[in-house]
TORBAMI-586275 format. One record per residue (C-alpha): residue number from 0; x, y, z. Coordinates in steps of 0.5 Angstrom, whole numbers. Each point is the difference from the previous one (the first is absolute). Layout:
BEGIN
ATOM   nr     xx     yy     zz
ATOM  NUM      X      Y      Z
...
This chain:
BEGIN
ATOM   nr     xx     yy     zz
ATOM    0    -59    -10      8
ATOM    1      3      5     -5
ATOM    2      3     -4     -6
ATOM    3      7      2      0
ATOM    4      3      3     -6
ATOM    5      8      1      0
ATOM    6      4      5     -4
ATOM    7      7     -1     -1
ATOM    8      4      6     -2
ATOM    9      6     -2     -4
ATOM   10      2     -6     -3
ATOM   11      7     -1      1
ATOM   12      4     -6      3
ATOM   13     -4      0      6
ATOM   14     -7      3     -2
ATOM   15     -1     -5     -6
ATOM   16      1     -6      5
ATOM   17     -4      3      5
ATOM   18     -6      1     -5
ATOM   19      1     -7     -2
ATOM   20      0     -3      7
ATOM   21     -7      3      1
ATOM   22     -2     -2     -7
ATOM   23      2     -7      1
ATOM   24     -4      0      7
ATOM   25     -6      2     -4
ATOM   26      0      8      2
ATOM   27     -3      5     -4
ATOM   28      6      4     -1
ATOM   29      3      5     -5
ATOM   30      7      2     -2
ATOM   31      1      7     -2
ATOM   32      6      2     -4
ATOM   33      2      5     -6
ATOM   34      2     -5     -5
ATOM   35     -5     -5     -4
ATOM   36     -2     -6      4
ATOM   37      4     -5     -5
ATOM   38      7      3      3
ATOM   39     -2     -3      7
ATOM   40      0     -8      2
ATOM   41     -7      1      3
ATOM   42     -5     -6      2
ATOM   43     -6     -1     -5
ATOM   44     -4      1      6
ATOM   45      2      7      1
ATOM   46     -3      7     -3
ATOM   47      5      5     -2
ATOM   48     -1      8      0
ATOM   49      5      3     -5
ATOM   50      1      7      3
ATOM   51      4      5      3
ATOM   52     -1      0      8
ATOM   53      2      8      0
ATOM   54     -6      1     -4
ATOM   55     -5     -5      3
ATOM   56     -7      3      1
ATOM   57     -4     -2      6
ATOM   58     -5     -3     -5
ATOM   59      5     -5     -3
ATOM   60      1     -3      7
ATOM   61     -6      2      4
ATOM   62     -2     -8      1
ATOM   63      6     -2      2
ATOM   64      0     -2      8
ATOM   65      8     -2      1
ATOM   66      5      4     -4
ATOM   67      8     -2      0
ATOM   68      5      5     -2
ATOM   69      6     -4     -3
ATOM   70      4      5     -4
ATOM   71      7      1     -2
ATOM   72      3      7     -3
ATOM   73      2      1     -7
ATOM   74      6      3      2
ATOM   75      4     -1      7
ATOM   76      0      7      2
ATOM   77     -4      5      4
ATOM   78     -4      2     -6
ATOM   79     -1     -7     -2
ATOM   80     -3     -1      7
ATOM   81     -4      6      1
ATOM   82     -3     -2     -7
ATOM   83     -2     -7      2
ATOM   84      0     -2      8
ATOM   85     -2      7      2
ATOM   86     -4      2     -6
ATOM   87     -5     -6      0
ATOM   88     -1      0      7
ATOM   89     -2      8      0
ATOM   90     -4     -1     -6
ATOM   91     -4     -6      3
ATOM   92     -1      4      7
ATOM   93     -3      6     -3
ATOM   94     -5     -5     -3
ATOM   95     -1     -4      7
ATOM   96     -7      4      1
ATOM   97     -3     -3     -6
ATOM   98      3     -7      1
ATOM   99     -6     -3      4
ATOM  100      1     -7     -1
ATOM  101      7      0      2
ATOM  102      2     -4      7
ATOM  103      7      0     -1
ATOM  104      6      3     -4
ATOM  105      7     -4      1
ATOM  106      6      4     -2
ATOM  107      7     -4     -1
ATOM  108      5      5      3
ATOM  109      7     -1      2
ATOM  110      4     -1      6
ATOM  111      5      5     -3
ATOM  112     -5      5      4
ATOM  113      4     -2      6
ATOM  114      6      5      0
ATOM  115      4     -4      6
ATOM  116      7     -2     -2
ATOM  117      4     -2      6
ATOM  118     -3     -8      1
ATOM  119     -6      2      3
ATOM  120     -6     -4      1
ATOM  121     -6      2     -3
ATOM  122     -7     -2      1
ATOM  123     -7      2     -2
ATOM  124      0      4      6
ATOM  125      6      4     -1
ATOM  126     -1      8     -1
ATOM  127      1      5     -2
ATOM  128      1     -3     -7
ATOM  129      5      5     -3
ATOM  130      3     -2     -7
ATOM  131      7      2     -2
ATOM  132     -1     -1     -8
ATOM  133     -4      5     -4
ATOM  134     -3     -6     -3
ATOM  135     -2     -3      6
ATOM  136     -3      7      3
ATOM  137     -5      0     -6
ATOM  138     -2     -7      1
ATOM  139     -2      2      7
ATOM  140     -4      6     -2
ATOM  141     -3     -5     -5
ATOM  142     -2     -4      6
ATOM  143     -2      6      4
ATOM  144     -5      2     -6
ATOM  145     -4     -6      0
ATOM  146      0      0      8
ATOM  147     -3      7      0
ATOM  148     -5     -2     -6
ATOM  149     -2     -7      2
ATOM  150      1      0      8
ATOM  151      0     -7      3
ATOM  152     -2     -3     -7
ATOM  153      8      1     -2
ATOM  154      4     -6      1
ATOM  155      8      1     -1
ATOM  156      5     -5     -2
ATOM  157      7      1      1
ATOM  158      4     -5     -4
ATOM  159      8     -1      2
ATOM  160      4     -2     -6
ATOM  161     -3     -4     -5
ATOM  162      3     -6     -3
ATOM  163     -2     -6     -3
ATOM  164      2     -5     -6
ATOM  165      1      5     -5
ATOM  166      2      5      5
ATOM  167      8     -2      0
ATOM  168      4      6      2
ATOM  169      3     -3      6
ATOM  170      1     -7     -3
ATOM  171      4      4     -6
ATOM  172      4      4      5
ATOM  173      2     -7      3
ATOM  174      2     -3     -7
ATOM  175      5      6     -1
ATOM  176      7     -2      0
ATOM  177      3      6      2
ATOM  178     -5      3      6
ATOM  179      0      6      3
ATOM  180      1      0      7
ATOM  181     -6      0      5
ATOM  182     -1      4      6
ATOM  183      0     -4      6
ATOM  184     -6      2      3
ATOM  185     -5      2     -5
ATOM  186     -7     -2      2
ATOM  187     -5     -2     -6
ATOM  188     -7     -3      0
ATOM  189     -4     -3     -6
ATOM  190     -7     -4     -2
ATOM  191     -1     -5     -5
ATOM  192     -4      3     -6
ATOM  193     -5     -6      1
ATOM  194     -1      1      7
ATOM  195     -1      7     -1
ATOM  196     -6     -2     -5
ATOM  197     -3     -4      5
ATOM  198      1      5      5
ATOM  199     -4      5     -4
ATOM  200     -5     -4     -2
ATOM  201     -1     -2      7
ATOM  202     -1      7      2
ATOM  203     -5      1     -5
ATOM  204     -4     -5      2
ATOM  205      0     -1      7
ATOM  206     -6      3      5
ATOM  207      4      4      4
ATOM  208      7      2     -2
ATOM  209      5      4      4
ATOM  210      1      7     -2
ATOM  211      8     -1     -2
ATOM  212      4     -6     -2
ATOM  213      7     -1      0
ATOM  214      1     -5     -6
ATOM  215      7     -3      2
ATOM  216      2     -7      2
ATOM  217      2     -2      7
ATOM  218      8      1     -1
ATOM  219      4      6     -1
ATOM  220      7     -1     -2
ATOM  221      6      4     -2
ATOM  222      2      0     -7
ATOM  223      7     -3      2
ATOM  224     -4     -6      3
ATOM  225     -4     -1     -6
ATOM  226      5      1     -5
ATOM  227      5     -5      3
ATOM  228     -6     -5      1
ATOM  229     -2      1     -7
ATOM  230      7     -1     -3
ATOM  231      1     -6      4
ATOM  232     -6     -3     -3
ATOM  233      2      1     -7
ATOM  234      8     -2      1
ATOM  235      2      7     -1
ATOM  236      5      4      4
ATOM  237     -3      4      6
ATOM  238      0      8      0
ATOM  239      5      3      5
ATOM  240     -1      5      5
ATOM  241      0      7     -2
ATOM  242      5      3      6
ATOM  243     -2      7     -1
ATOM  244     -7     -1      2
ATOM  245      0     -2      7
ATOM  246     -7      3      3
ATOM  247     -6     -4      0
ATOM  248     -5      3     -6
ATOM  249     -7     -2     -2
ATOM  250     -6     -2      4
ATOM  251     -3     -7      2
ATOM  252     -7      0     -1
ATOM  253     -5     -4      5
ATOM  254     -5     -3     -5
ATOM  255     -8      0      2
ATOM  256     -2     -5     -5
ATOM  257     -3     -6      3
ATOM  258      5     -6     -1
ATOM  259     -5     -4     -4
ATOM  260      0      4     -6
ATOM  261      7      0     -1
ATOM  262      3     -6     -4
ATOM  263      7      3      1
ATOM  264      0      2      7
ATOM  265      8      2     -1
ATOM  266      5      1     -5
ATOM  267      3     -7      0
ATOM  268     -7     -3     -2
ATOM  269     -1      5     -5
ATOM  270      7      0     -3
ATOM  271      0     -8      0
ATOM  272     -6      0     -4
ATOM  273      3      5     -5
ATOM  274      6     -5     -1
ATOM  275     -4     -6     -1
ATOM  276     -4      4     -5
ATOM  277      7      2     -3
ATOM  278      2     -7     -1
């Protein structure tokens, strides 16, 4: 059996816990980032490679059997996405023929690649994928670059909105004394950050992953219902309905993540955890 060596490109809020989870399970894992190791809260068992993923050589990564790309752009613009997601995927794909040990490359994409905005249900078989936003078009191009370079070795994970104990945008909105009116029927989807870490490590380590995962929980919810519920939980006045926004918008995502992988299978479980942690 081949000895597995994992490379986690990107050591941000998701990349570090993925690296640490593999290291705690005594896997041979290396975290890659541009800054020095002491900038990242890495497990002592993890190795570290300080490098720019855009200029990696095949020699530097030729021994890795499984790679995950978990990056965020330096700036949230089309140019920023081109120089992160797309640039890295194109660069790695150009070296595919030199990476003979590589069995799997996992890319953390986004459900933003689905351009639907009329409350449609989306699942792993929805096609064609037609993003509306320019940044989402770039992310889809990054997926396609990996698939063209690596074929069925490329696995795509598309997370929905990531939230968690330190990702509190919705809770901050619920605490605002003067709330903006909310659309009556805008659908939203989310995944708890710790569940996403579990999903990524599972997809990296299982024997036969699917080619595509929609990493979201099992309960799409309108932003109105979520805002009202959160406001009630913390004793704040709920938002009112924006009477000018009467059409159904957003999308509803069908998760294809095994339920056993989710500690927070719906938004209420996730926000109850967050509220307990706030106390």
